Z-matrix of the N, CA and C atoms (Angstrom, degrees):
N
C 1 1.518
C 2 1.587 1 105.51
N 3 1.270 2 111.61 1 161.85
C 4 1.541 3 116.77 2 176.39
C 5 1.481 4 108.07 3 -72.72
N 6 1.377 5 119.45 4 -43.77
C 7 1.526 6 124.51 5 177.82
C 8 1.470 7 104.56 6 -118.74
N 9 1.329 8 115.72 7 -154.91
C 10 1.453 9 120.89 8 -175.31
C 11 1.521 10 110.99 9 -72.17
N 12 1.323 11 119.18 10 -29.32
C 13 1.469 12 123.04 11 -177.39
C 14 1.526 13 109.08 12 -140.03
N 15 1.317 14 110.19 13 119.45
C 16 1.506 15 118.45 14 172.63
C 17 1.469 16 110.91 15 -78.21
N 18 1.396 17 116.61 16 131.45
C 19 1.538 18 118.23 17 172.41
C 20 1.442 19 113.67 18 -85.46
N 21 1.378 20 119.27 19 -21.04
C 22 1.473 21 120.76 20 -174.28
C 23 1.531 22 106.13 21 -149.66
N 24 1.299 23 117.63 22 140.59
C 25 1.506 24 122.95 23 167.90
C 26 1.511 25 105.52 24 -112.06
N 27 1.309 26 117.10 25 128.56
C 28 1.485 27 121.14 26 176.89
C 29 1.532 28 108.72 27 -103.51
N 30 1.352 29 113.50 28 118.02
C 31 1.478 30 119.39 29 -171.60
C 32 1.559 31 108.98 30 -114.85
N 33 1.333 32 112.32 31 133.30
C 34 1.458 33 120.83 32 177.14
C 35 1.467 34 108.23 33 -126.57
N 36 1.344 35 121.38 34 146.77
C 37 1.425 36 124.09 35 175.63
C 38 1.539 37 108.73 36 -153.94
N 39 1.284 38 118.82 37 152.32
C 40 1.452 39 125.41 38 176.44
C 41 1.476 40 113.61 39 -160.16
N 42 1.304 41 118.20 40 165.73
C 43 1.443 42 119.07 41 174.20
C 44 1.469 43 109.20 42 -64.82
N 45 1.346 44 113.13 43 137.61
C 46 1.506 45 118.54 44 -170.84
C 47 1.492 46 114.34 45 -52.99
N 48 1.334 47 113.71 46 130.13
C 49 1.458 48 118.43 47 179.62
C 50 1.583 49 114.12 48 100.08
N 51 1.370 50 115.62 49 -20.28
C 52 1.464 51 116.45 50 -179.67
C 53 1.511 52 105.65 51 -87.95
N 54 1.386 53 112.61 52 168.27
C 55 1.464 54 120.39 53 177.31
C 56 1.489 55 110.22 54 -81.03
N 57 1.279 56 116.15 55 145.23
C 58 1.520 57 120.61 56 179.44
C 59 1.481 58 110.54 57 -64.61
N 60 1.294 59 118.31 58 138.69
C 61 1.423 60 123.41 59 173.99
C 62 1.537 61 112.38 60 -101.44
N 63 1.294 62 115.81 61 -146.94
C 64 1.445 63 123.80 62 178.85
C 65 1.465 64 111.52 63 -61.67
N 66 1.369 65 118.02 64 135.21
C 67 1.455 66 117.68 65 -176.64
C 68 1.600 67 109.69 66 -97.32
N 69 1.285 68 111.52 67 -174.85
C 70 1.515 69 121.63 68 -179.18
C 71 1.573 70 106.31 69 -122.81
N 72 1.324 71 118.04 70 131.10
C 73 1.430 72 120.79 71 174.50
C 74 1.542 73 107.46 72 -95.96
N 75 1.275 74 113.51 73 126.93
C 76 1.509 75 124.61 74 179.22
C 77 1.531 76 107.54 75 -105.19
N 78 1.419 77 115.24 76 111.87
C 79 1.466 78 117.01 77 -173.01
C 80 1.470 79 107.62 78 -129.52
N 81 1.324 80 117.01 79 -161.82
C 82 1.470 81 124.86 80 -177.79
C 83 1.573 82 116.37 81 56.63
N 84 1.314 83 113.31 82 35.27
C 85 1.527 84 115.03 83 176.24
C 86 1.497 85 112.85 84 84.37
N 87 1.338 86 120.15 85 -10.89
C 88 1.540 87 118.97 86 -175.43
C 89 1.444 88 109.60 87 -75.21
N 90 1.355 89 116.37 88 141.71
C 91 1.461 90 121.39 89 173.06
C 92 1.522 91 111.67 90 -120.67
N 93 1.339 92 115.63 91 31.72
C 94 1.495 93 119.87 92 178.69
C 95 1.495 94 105.50 93 -145.93
N 96 1.379 95 114.05 94 158.89
C 97 1.421 96 120.61 95 179.21
C 98 1.503 97 107.91 96 -151.91
N 99 1.304 98 120.68 97 127.53
C 100 1.389 99 127.88 98 176.33
C 101 1.537 100 110.38 99 -92.08
N 102 1.305 101 116.95 100 119.43
C 103 1.406 102 122.57 101 179.00
C 104 1.533 103 109.06 102 -88.01
N 105 1.386 104 113.94 103 134.53
C 106 1.472 105 114.92 104 177.79
C 107 1.442 106 109.21 105 -126.87
N 108 1.362 107 115.15 106 170.46
C 109 1.477 108 122.45 107 176.68
C 110 1.519 109 110.75 108 63.93
N 111 1.377 110 118.77 109 32.67
C 112 1.399 111 117.68 110 177.88
C 113 1.590 112 111.65 111 -80.70
N 114 1.237 113 119.41 112 154.53
C 115 1.432 114 122.93 113 179.54
C 116 1.476 115 110.85 114 -78.63
N 117 1.427 116 119.40 115 129.18
C 118 1.431 117 121.80 116 178.04
C 119 1.536 118 114.64 117 -56.10
N 120 1.320 119 114.82 118 151.50
C 121 1.440 120 120.80 119 175.32
C 122 1.577 121 113.69 120 49.28
N 123 1.318 122 115.79 121 46.17
C 124 1.455 123 120.89 122 -176.96
C 125 1.531 124 108.76 123 -130.78
N 126 1.376 125 114.87 124 139.53
C 127 1.478 126 118.36 125 177.46
C 128 1.569 127 108.20 126 -85.59
N 129 1.252 128 120.11 127 129.21
C 130 1.458 129 123.61 128 177.28
C 131 1.580 130 110.00 129 -118.67
N 132 1.328 131 115.33 130 143.26
C 133 1.487 132 120.84 131 168.48
C 134 1.487 133 107.67 132 -111.58
N 135 1.300 134 113.51 133 164.03
C 136 1.498 135 121.42 134 -172.48
C 137 1.515 136 112.84 135 -148.14
N 138 1.304 137 112.72 136 156.22
C 139 1.506 138 120.81 137 178.65
C 140 1.503 139 109.80 138 -142.82
N 141 1.334 140 117.73 139 143.61
C 142 1.440 141 124.41 140 174.60
C 143 1.472 142 113.42 141 -132.73
N 144 1.339 143 116.85 142 131.14
C 145 1.387 144 127.03 143 178.61
C 146 1.527 145 112.27 144 -115.42
N 147 1.345 146 124.42 145 130.00
C 148 1.356 147 120.06 146 178.30
C 149 1.578 148 110.23 147 -102.26
N 150 1.359 149 115.14 148 146.84
C 151 1.444 150 121.00 149 -178.77
C 152 1.474 151 111.82 150 -128.01
N 153 1.352 152 117.32 151 131.79
C 154 1.472 153 122.55 152 -174.70
C 155 1.489 154 106.90 153 -146.95
N 156 1.346 155 115.11 154 124.33
C 157 1.494 156 122.80 155 174.03
C 158 1.601 157 107.17 156 50.20
N 159 1.291 158 118.34 157 46.80
C 160 1.481 159 121.13 158 174.33
C 161 1.493 160 112.87 159 79.22
N 162 1.381 161 118.64 160 -7.50
C 163 1.421 162 118.85 161 179.59
C 164 1.534 163 113.92 162 -100.01
N 165 1.285 164 117.83 163 139.04
C 166 1.497 165 122.16 164 -172.80
C 167 1.531 166 107.92 165 -114.68
N 168 1.425 167 115.40 166 137.48
C 169 1.388 168 121.92 167 173.31
C 170 1.506 169 112.54 168 -77.04
N 171 1.332 170 115.49 169 165.62
C 172 1.457 171 117.37 170 165.70
C 173 1.569 172 106.16 171 -67.58
N 174 1.363 173 116.41 172 151.36
C 175 1.494 174 121.59 173 179.28
C 176 1.572 175 107.84 174 -65.94
N 177 1.287 176 115.11 175 142.97
C 178 1.512 177 122.32 176 171.96
C 179 1.502 178 106.49 177 -116.66
N 180 1.368 179 112.05 178 144.24
C 181 1.442 180 120.55 179 178.21
C 182 1.537 181 109.98 180 -140.53
N 183 1.284 182 115.60 181 149.47
C 184 1.434 183 122.29 182 178.35
C 185 1.470 184 114.61 183 -119.72
N 186 1.310 185 119.53 184 -161.97
C 187 1.486 186 121.95 185 -178.14
C 188 1.509 187 111.52 186 -67.12
N 189 1.384 188 115.21 187 137.65
C 190 1.509 189 115.36 188 176.57
C 191 1.513 190 109.68 189 -65.53
N 192 1.268 191 119.09 190 161.04
C 193 1.397 192 128.39 191 -178.98
C 194 1.529 193 116.57 192 -126.62
N 195 1.284 194 117.85 193 145.70
C 196 1.464 195 121.55 194 -176.16
C 197 1.551 196 108.39 195 -111.28
N 198 1.381 197 112.07 196 123.14
C 199 1.487 198 116.49 197 -177.68
C 200 1.595 199 109.65 198 -75.61
N 201 1.276 200 116.59 199 155.93
C 202 1.416 201 122.76 200 174.00
C 203 1.436 202 116.90 201 -60.20
N 204 1.333 203 124.01 202 147.77
C 205 1.439 204 124.86 203 165.98
C 206 1.452 205 109.41 204 -75.85
N 207 1.309 206 118.51 205 156.99
C 208 1.457 207 122.41 206 -177.96
C 209 1.575 208 110.56 207 -60.90
N 210 1.250 209 119.08 208 128.12
C 211 1.463 210 123.48 209 -176.46
C 212 1.482 211 118.41 210 92.76
N 213 1.384 212 116.56 211 -15.45
C 214 1.423 213 121.38 212 178.95
C 215 1.577 214 111.32 213 -64.35
N 216 1.297 215 117.64 214 138.75
C 217 1.435 216 124.72 215 173.08
C 218 1.507 217 115.34 216 -95.42
N 219 1.350 218 116.30 217 -37.09
C 220 1.414 219 121.89 218 -177.45
C 221 1.535 220 111.90 219 -115.62
N 222 1.260 221 118.25 220 142.47
C 223 1.500 222 119.08 221 -176.38
C 224 1.508 223 113.27 222 -71.42
N 225 1.305 224 117.13 223 143.34
C 226 1.443 225 121.76 224 179.94
C 227 1.532 226 110.79 225 -72.79
N 228 1.274 227 120.96 226 171.47
C 229 1.463 228 118.30 227 172.81
C 230 1.507 229 112.71 228 -60.34
N 231 1.456 230 112.88 229 146.29
C 232 1.456 231 111.58 230 -176.56
C 233 1.599 232 113.53 231 -66.15
N 234 1.242 233 115.90 232 152.58
C 235 1.507 234 118.50 233 -174.49
C 236 1.503 235 113.04 234 -61.48
N 237 1.316 236 118.44 235 -25.74
C 238 1.490 237 120.47 236 177.29
C 239 1.530 238 110.70 237 -106.30
N 240 1.349 239 117.55 238 40.68
C 241 1.417 240 119.43 239 -175.53
C 242 1.553 241 111.47 240 -65.24
N 243 1.224 242 117.97 241 -29.51
C 244 1.473 243 123.19 242 -174.42
C 245 1.470 244 107.94 243 -120.34
N 246 1.304 245 116.66 244 69.20
C 247 1.494 246 125.46 245 -177.64
C 248 1.557 247 109.67 246 -76.46
N 249 1.322 248 115.80 247 136.01
C 250 1.465 249 120.41 248 176.02
C 251 1.471 250 110.21 249 -107.26
N 252 1.344 251 116.08 250 -41.61
C 253 1.476 252 119.45 251 179.91
C 254 1.587 253 110.83 252 -140.53
N 255 1.369 254 116.07 253 121.75
C 256 1.392 255 123.09 254 169.10
C 257 1.544 256 111.65 255 -146.55
N 258 1.298 257 113.51 256 101.37
C 259 1.450 258 120.16 257 -168.30
C 260 1.452 259 118.41 258 59.89
N 261 1.385 260 114.57 259 11.14
C 262 1.485 261 126.14 260 -177.89
C 263 1.409 262 107.22 261 158.37
N 264 1.429 263 115.89 262 167.80
C 265 1.446 264 119.52 263 179.66
C 266 1.523 265 111.15 264 -70.11
N 267 1.227 266 121.04 265 146.79
C 268 1.416 267 126.43 266 -173.61
C 269 1.525 268 111.52 267 -103.04
N 270 1.250 269 120.99 268 138.74
C 271 1.448 270 124.84 269 169.72
C 272 1.505 271 113.69 270 56.00
N 273 1.319 272 115.73 271 -123.56
C 274 1.542 273 119.70 272 -170.44
C 275 1.523 274 108.15 273 -97.83
N 276 1.360 275 120.85 274 16.93
C 277 1.476 276 120.44 275 177.52
C 278 1.526 277 104.89 276 -84.93
N 279 1.361 278 112.75 277 137.37
C 280 1.485 279 120.40 278 -178.33
C 281 1.565 280 109.65 279 -134.05
N 282 1.309 281 111.66 280 161.00
C 283 1.451 282 121.91 281 -172.34
C 284 1.512 283 112.67 282 -94.95
N 285 1.240 284 115.87 283 117.66
C 286 1.606 285 124.77 284 172.65
C 287 1.469 286 112.61 285 -120.77
N 288 1.308 287 115.12 286 29.03
C 289 1.481 288 117.59 287 -174.81
C 290 1.522 289 115.35 288 -63.93
N 291 1.323 290 119.22 289 160.93
C 292 1.441 291 125.83 290 -173.66
C 293 1.546 292 111.96 291 -143.81
N 294 1.245 293 117.80 292 156.97
C 295 1.459 294 122.21 293 165.05
C 296 1.496 295 114.46 294 67.32
N 297 1.343 296 116.91 295 47.86
C 298 1.458 297 121.07 296 -178.57
C 299 1.580 298 113.35 297 164.73
N 300 1.359 299 113.20 298 -167.88
C 301 1.413 300 118.58 299 174.46
C 302 1.486 301 108.66 300 -120.44
N 303 1.324 302 121.64 301 125.31
C 304 1.473 303 124.33 302 -170.56
C 305 1.545 304 109.94 303 -130.00
N 306 1.334 305 114.51 304 108.44
C 307 1.439 306 120.77 305 -178.99
C 308 1.526 307 109.26 306 -101.15
N 309 1.372 308 116.83 307 113.27
C 310 1.453 309 122.02 308 -164.83
C 311 1.569 310 110.78 309 -89.44
N 312 1.211 311 116.98 310 -5.39
C 313 1.584 312 121.68 311 175.65
C 314 1.510 313 111.23 312 -133.92
N 315 1.304 314 116.42 313 47.16
C 316 1.424 315 121.76 314 -178.68
C 317 1.524 316 108.83 315 -74.14
N 318 1.338 317 114.14 316 135.95
C 319 1.472 318 123.63 317 176.09
C 320 1.509 319 114.55 318 -98.03
N 321 1.342 320 118.23 319 2.38
C 322 1.426 321 123.25 320 -178.87
C 323 1.541 322 113.80 321 -64.42
N 324 1.289 323 117.87 322 -42.59
C 325 1.364 324 120.78 323 -174.42
C 326 1.539 325 108.86 324 -157.53
N 327 1.356 326 121.11 325 143.17
C 328 1.411 327 125.42 326 178.86
C 329 1.436 328 114.44 327 -153.47
N 330 1.284 329 120.71 328 157.15
C 331 1.492 330 125.10 329 176.79
C 332 1.547 331 107.61 330 -109.77
N 333 1.309 332 118.76 331 -42.37
C 334 1.439 333 121.86 332 -178.07
C 335 1.490 334 109.12 333 -125.91
N 336 1.376 335 120.55 334 121.97
C 337 1.363 336 121.62 335 -175.82
C 338 1.505 337 113.54 336 77.93
N 339 1.344 338 121.38 337 -159.23
C 340 1.334 339 122.69 338 -169.41
C 341 1.568 340 113.54 339 -104.05
N 342 1.351 341 116.17 340 -17.38
C 343 1.494 342 122.73 341 -174.81
C 344 1.515 343 111.50 342 -124.29
N 345 1.366 344 114.36 343 160.61
C 346 1.396 345 123.21 344 169.11
C 347 1.436 346 114.90 345 -149.64
N 348 1.273 347 121.81 346 176.20
C 349 1.423 348 125.96 347 177.44
C 350 1.524 349 109.14 348 -88.51
N 351 1.397 350 117.23 349 111.91
C 352 1.385 351 118.11 350 172.91
C 353 1.516 352 111.32 351 -88.19
N 354 1.347 353 119.44 352 110.39
C 355 1.404 354 124.67 353 -167.13
C 356 1.537 355 106.54 354 -107.40
N 357 1.319 356 117.27 355 102.76
C 358 1.582 357 120.29 356 170.98
C 359 1.491 358 105.96 357 -97.53
N 360 1.370 359 112.98 358 88.36
C 361 1.489 360 122.82 359 -177.53
C 362 1.572 361 106.48 360 -70.41
N 363 1.314 362 118.27 361 133.02
C 364 1.485 363 124.18 362 155.09
C 365 1.468 364 106.71 363 -73.26
N 366 1.371 365 115.42 364 -176.22
C 367 1.453 366 121.81 365 178.66
C 368 1.571 367 107.50 366 -66.52
N 369 1.374 368 111.89 367 124.15
C 370 1.496 369 122.04 368 179.66
C 371 1.544 370 112.99 369 61.11
N 372 1.277 371 117.05 370 16.46
C 373 1.514 372 118.24 371 177.48
C 374 1.501 373 110.28 372 -73.10
N 375 1.303 374 118.19 373 165.49
C 376 1.488 375 121.74 374 -175.54
C 377 1.540 376 115.83 375 -149.04
N 378 1.310 377 112.17 376 146.47
C 379 1.551 378 118.73 377 164.97
C 380 1.470 379 104.77 378 -79.79
N 381 1.268 380 117.90 379 121.91
C 382 1.498 381 125.23 380 -176.79
C 383 1.495 382 107.26 381 -121.84
N 384 1.318 383 118.75 382 112.00
C 385 1.438 384 126.75 383 178.91
C 386 1.462 385 113.75 384 -115.97
N 387 1.357 386 118.50 385 123.79
C 388 1.445 387 123.42 386 -174.87
C 389 1.530 388 108.21 387 -126.49
N 390 1.259 389 113.03 388 143.17
C 391 1.510 390 124.36 389 178.53
C 392 1.524 391 107.47 390 -93.35
N 393 1.347 392 115.12 391 119.11
C 394 1.445 393 120.23 392 -173.27
C 395 1.571 394 114.95 393 -93.95
N 396 1.266 395 115.57 394 8.60
C 397 1.459 396 116.53 395 178.57
C 398 1.588 397 111.01 396 -131.65
N 399 1.308 398 117.83 397 51.06
C 400 1.431 399 124.85 398 172.36
C 401 1.460 400 115.67 399 86.82
N 402 1.339 401 121.21 400 -6.00
C 403 1.449 402 123.54 401 175.91
C 404 1.507 403 115.36 402 87.02
N 405 1.328 404 114.37 403 -174.20
C 406 1.507 405 119.66 404 -179.48
C 407 1.462 406 107.80 405 -109.48
N 408 1.267 407 117.73 406 143.00
C 409 1.471 408 128.04 407 -176.14
C 410 1.530 409 104.10 408 -66.74
N 411 1.373 410 115.61 409 116.28
C 412 1.456 411 120.85 410 -178.37
C 413 1.555 412 112.17 411 -69.07
N 414 1.279 413 116.91 412 -25.94
C 415 1.433 414 115.96 413 178.50
C 416 1.512 415 115.13 414 -67.22
N 417 1.381 416 119.62 415 -11.33
C 418 1.461 417 124.15 416 176.37
C 419 1.524 418 109.89 417 -98.62
N 420 1.270 419 119.95 418 -1.27
C 421 1.487 420 123.23 419 -176.15
C 422 1.538 421 112.17 420 -110.06
N 423 1.296 422 116.51 421 136.34
C 424 1.503 423 120.68 422 179.49
C 425 1.547 424 104.85 423 -113.51
N 426 1.266 425 121.73 424 -42.20
C 427 1.440 426 125.78 425 -170.47
C 428 1.525 427 114.00 426 -136.07
N 429 1.277 428 117.79 427 155.29
C 430 1.421 429 127.21 428 163.27
C 431 1.447 430 112.77 429 -110.28
N 432 1.324 431 121.69 430 130.31
C 433 1.466 432 122.68 431 -171.35
C 434 1.519 433 112.49 432 -143.48
N 435 1.322 434 118.70 433 142.51
C 436 1.436 435 122.36 434 -178.25
C 437 1.509 436 110.10 435 -161.87
N 438 1.278 437 119.36 436 168.34
C 439 1.533 438 127.42 437 175.03
C 440 1.515 439 107.23 438 -106.93
N 441 1.425 440 116.86 439 141.84
C 442 1.479 441 122.80 440 172.43
C 443 1.512 442 105.78 441 -136.96
N 444 1.317 443 112.52 442 143.59
C 445 1.493 444 119.83 443 170.57
C 446 1.514 445 110.03 444 -134.07
N 447 1.287 446 121.76 445 125.42
C 448 1.451 447 120.97 446 -178.00
C 449 1.566 448 110.59 447 -93.69
N 450 1.243 449 121.64 448 162.62
C 451 1.437 450 126.88 449 173.97
C 452 1.465 451 114.01 450 -111.57
N 453 1.369 452 116.44 451 113.86
C 454 1.402 453 123.44 452 -173.17
C 455 1.525 454 112.39 453 -69.55
N 456 1.366 455 118.28 454 -23.44
C 457 1.421 456 118.98 455 178.78
C 458 1.541 457 113.37 456 -63.53
N 459 1.328 458 112.04 457 -35.21
C 460 1.422 459 118.03 458 179.37
C 461 1.501 460 111.14 459 -96.58
N 462 1.295 461 119.51 460 -34.82
C 463 1.489 462 120.27 461 -172.57
C 464 1.561 463 111.74 462 -82.72
N 465 1.305 464 114.11 463 -27.49
C 466 1.561 465 116.20 464 -174.14
C 467 1.469 466 108.53 465 85.33
N 468 1.343 467 111.57 466 -176.75
C 469 1.509 468 116.13 467 179.75
C 470 1.482 469 114.12 468 -72.95
N 471 1.277 470 115.10 469 163.33
C 472 1.533 471 121.51 470 179.19
C 473 1.532 472 110.96 471 91.55
N 474 1.255 473 114.06 472 167.44
C 475 1.525 474 118.51 473 179.64
C 476 1.499 475 110.31 474 -93.32
N 477 1.316 476 117.61 475 115.87
C 478 1.424 477 123.37 476 172.41
C 479 1.502 478 115.21 477 -59.06
N 480 1.338 479 116.71 478 155.15
C 481 1.526 480 119.70 479 177.97
C 482 1.507 481 107.52 480 -112.36
N 483 1.323 482 115.08 481 134.51
C 484 1.359 483 127.01 482 169.55
C 485 1.515 484 113.01 483 -114.79
N 486 1.322 485 118.19 484 151.76
C 487 1.517 486 117.76 485 174.67
C 488 1.538 487 108.37 486 -115.53
N 489 1.246 488 112.67 487 132.88
C 490 1.577 489 119.18 488 175.01
C 491 1.569 490 101.83 489 -101.34
N 492 1.301 491 111.35 490 128.96
C 493 1.457 492 121.70 491 172.12
C 494 1.567 493 109.22 492 -120.57
N 495 1.349 494 112.26 493 124.66
C 496 1.491 495 113.79 494 171.85
C 497 1.612 496 104.24 495 -116.36
N 498 1.319 497 108.19 496 123.22
C 499 1.471 498 117.65 497 -171.64
C 500 1.547 499 110.58 498 59.50
N 501 1.288 500 117.25 499 -109.76
C 502 1.497 501 120.00 500 178.73
C 503 1.547 502 116.97 501 -111.18
N 504 1.397 503 116.11 502 1.11
C 505 1.464 504 118.52 503 -178.98
C 506 1.534 505 111.64 504 -110.32
N 507 1.267 506 116.95 505 144.39
C 508 1.458 507 119.81 506 -169.36
C 509 1.620 508 111.29 507 -130.85
N 510 1.378 509 113.12 508 167.09
C 511 1.387 510 123.86 509 -179.19
C 512 1.537 511 108.54 510 -152.68
N 513 1.358 512 116.22 511 126.88
C 514 1.490 513 119.58 512 171.11
C 515 1.530 514 113.61 513 -85.83
N 516 1.302 515 112.53 514 144.04
C 517 1.547 516 117.81 515 174.49
C 518 1.500 517 113.47 516 -151.98
N 519 1.259 518 118.83 517 152.52
C 520 1.521 519 124.99 518 -178.91
C 521 1.543 520 109.80 519 -81.33
N 522 1.298 521 115.52 520 141.10
C 523 1.442 522 122.98 521 171.85
C 524 1.514 523 108.59 522 -114.03
N 525 1.346 524 116.38 523 163.83
C 526 1.481 525 122.56 524 -179.99
C 527 1.557 526 110.57 525 -102.06
N 528 1.304 527 116.73 526 143.89
C 529 1.498 528 120.56 527 172.28
C 530 1.448 529 108.36 528 -84.71
N 531 1.331 530 120.37 529 137.58
C 532 1.399 531 130.92 530 160.85
C 533 1.632 532 111.48 531 77.00
N 534 1.365 533 114.65 532 3.41
C 535 1.438 534 120.81 533 -178.92
C 536 1.605 535 105.57 534 -133.04
N 537 1.292 536 112.94 535 133.90
C 538 1.498 537 120.81 536 178.62
C 539 1.623 538 103.00 537 -74.23
N 540 1.390 539 112.57 538 124.91
C 541 1.460 540 117.10 539 171.43
C 542 1.425 541 111.68 540 -123.58
N 543 1.342 542 116.43 541 144.45
C 544 1.460 543 123.13 542 178.89
C 545 1.495 544 109.10 543 -95.07
N 546 1.305 545 121.56 544 138.41
C 547 1.405 546 126.12 545 -174.07
C 548 1.521 547 107.64 546 -133.32
N 549 1.351 548 117.68 547 124.13
C 550 1.422 549 123.82 548 -173.94
C 551 1.593 550 105.31 549 -134.26
N 552 1.342 551 112.24 550 129.15
C 553 1.478 552 117.89 551 -178.42
C 554 1.525 553 107.12 552 -134.63
N 555 1.367 554 113.57 553 135.87
C 556 1.487 555 119.11 554 174.73
C 557 1.451 556 114.47 555 -65.34
N 558 1.281 557 120.25 556 142.54
C 559 1.432 558 123.14 557 178.83
C 560 1.523 559 113.10 558 -61.30
N 561 1.387 560 111.27 559 -27.10
C 562 1.450 561 115.83 560 178.30
C 563 1.602 562 116.57 561 -58.98
N 564 1.368 563 111.23 562 -21.16
C 565 1.486 564 117.18 563 177.20
C 566 1.535 565 109.58 564 -66.75
N 567 1.361 566 116.13 565 -21.06
C 568 1.485 567 121.61 566 -172.75
C 569 1.546 568 110.17 567 -112.02
N 570 1.323 569 114.46 568 25.13
C 571 1.413 570 119.66 569 175.10
C 572 1.552 571 113.98 570 80.80
N 573 1.356 572 118.58 571 15.62
C 574 1.391 573 123.33 572 179.86
C 575 1.535 574 115.53 573 42.65
N 576 1.265 575 115.16 574 62.07
C 577 1.439 576 121.00 575 -169.48
C 578 1.687 577 107.85 576 -69.99
N 579 1.309 578 112.01 577 143.61
C 580 1.452 579 119.28 578 -179.59
C 581 1.531 580 109.78 579 -65.82
N 582 1.353 581 119.26 580 -31.04
C 583 1.464 582 122.93 581 178.93
C 584 1.507 583 103.81 582 -134.67
N 585 1.399 584 115.42 583 137.93
C 586 1.424 585 122.71 584 171.91
C 587 1.513 586 106.95 585 -108.44
N 588 1.350 587 116.28 586 117.91
C 589 1.471 588 120.74 587 179.98
C 590 1.525 589 112.82 588 -131.55
N 591 1.287 590 119.32 589 5.42
C 592 1.476 591 119.54 590 177.18
C 593 1.563 592 108.84 591 -150.53
N 594 1.355 593 113.82 592 135.71
C 595 1.496 594 119.49 593 176.31
C 596 1.542 595 105.00 594 -132.21
N 597 1.386 596 115.91 595 127.86
C 598 1.433 597 120.39 596 -174.93
C 599 1.447 598 109.42 597 -128.84
N 600 1.337 599 123.83 598 127.59
C 601 1.484 600 128.75 599 167.37
C 602 1.559 601 108.03 600 -109.55
N 603 1.357 602 117.36 601 117.04
C 604 1.452 603 121.21 602 -168.83
C 605 1.609 604 106.81 603 -119.52
N 606 1.300 605 113.15 604 141.39
C 607 1.450 606 119.86 605 164.16
C 608 1.490 607 113.64 606 -68.15
N 609 1.255 608 123.25 607 131.77
C 610 1.479 609 124.58 608 -174.39
C 611 1.482 610 112.24 609 -105.89
N 612 1.293 611 117.92 610 20.06
C 613 1.506 612 119.34 611 176.88
C 614 1.510 613 108.89 612 -137.13
N 615 1.334 614 116.65 613 161.40
C 616 1.511 615 120.30 614 -176.67
C 617 1.507 616 111.69 615 -71.89
N 618 1.335 617 120.78 616 -26.92
C 619 1.443 618 124.18 617 -176.60
C 620 1.491 619 116.68 618 -81.34
N 621 1.337 620 116.99 619 171.20
C 622 1.483 621 119.23 620 178.61
C 623 1.530 622 111.83 621 -65.25
N 624 1.309 623 115.33 622 155.45
C 625 1.510 624 122.59 623 178.23
C 626 1.511 625 106.46 624 -149.49
N 627 1.333 626 115.46 625 131.17
C 628 1.528 627 122.97 626 175.77
C 629 1.485 628 108.25 627 -113.93
N 630 1.381 629 112.67 628 124.07
C 631 1.523 630 117.56 629 177.14
C 632 1.540 631 107.33 630 -137.79
N 633 1.310 632 113.19 631 159.27
C 634 1.425 633 120.90 632 171.98
C 635 1.560 634 105.85 633 -114.40
N 636 1.289 635 120.85 634 131.09
C 637 1.440 636 125.85 635 -176.15
C 638 1.525 637 109.20 636 -122.04
N 639 1.278 638 120.34 637 131.82
C 640 1.447 639 121.89 638 -177.91
C 641 1.470 640 112.65 639 -141.89
N 642 1.341 641 116.30 640 158.22
C 643 1.478 642 125.75 641 171.41
C 644 1.614 643 112.35 642 49.64
N 645 1.333 644 117.62 643 63.75
C 646 1.403 645 120.40 644 -179.26
C 647 1.591 646 104.73 645 -88.37
N 648 1.344 647 115.08 646 128.17
C 649 1.419 648 118.41 647 -177.12
C 650 1.611 649 112.24 648 -153.21
N 651 1.252 650 114.07 649 159.88
C 652 1.522 651 118.43 650 172.73
C 653 1.423 652 106.84 651 -117.07
N 654 1.349 653 114.76 652 134.12
C 655 1.473 654 122.26 653 -175.09
C 656 1.487 655 113.21 654 -96.19
N 657 1.322 656 113.08 655 130.39
C 658 1.511 657 120.45 656 179.39
C 659 1.573 658 106.96 657 -68.60
């Protein structure tokens, strides 16, 4: 709450990656909301803002959730079951980055939560993340997903190129300047490894590149 007692909670939710639409005001002392008419087998993200005496908090958000498919009795694994970065590196993932300056808890800009990775790449520099306890079982992973936003003041016009490398196989892709974009790639593009123990995002040009990277995860 903004103060000791919030009078209203403003709740927004949408299919993951879409823009938030109209929200719902939760009042009368209630601190819960039942969401109805959700689409089956769909990942949703959400945000809550508290309001008290005319003052509004910063929005807070948590882990995305996956709705059941029609006829399912048991919930599937959560969409962020294998998180690598959320406001900081998760679990046994560690930083071995090179060729630039990388701030892993930057408050300058973020898409999910309060922090992101501010990656000031030098030429061909890279964010290099390694799992120090044996890696993640690849048979439980279908996709790698993350958010990226470029900075046109440093990057200049056009769409910069990053390379995603999973273990030892790689794939180049374009990112957008000044707009958060979500990027999701099937693990099959990287040879469907039995164990995932390294994730790399590398600048593919000789000049400097500034990006913000957020919410890196592998989807079950």
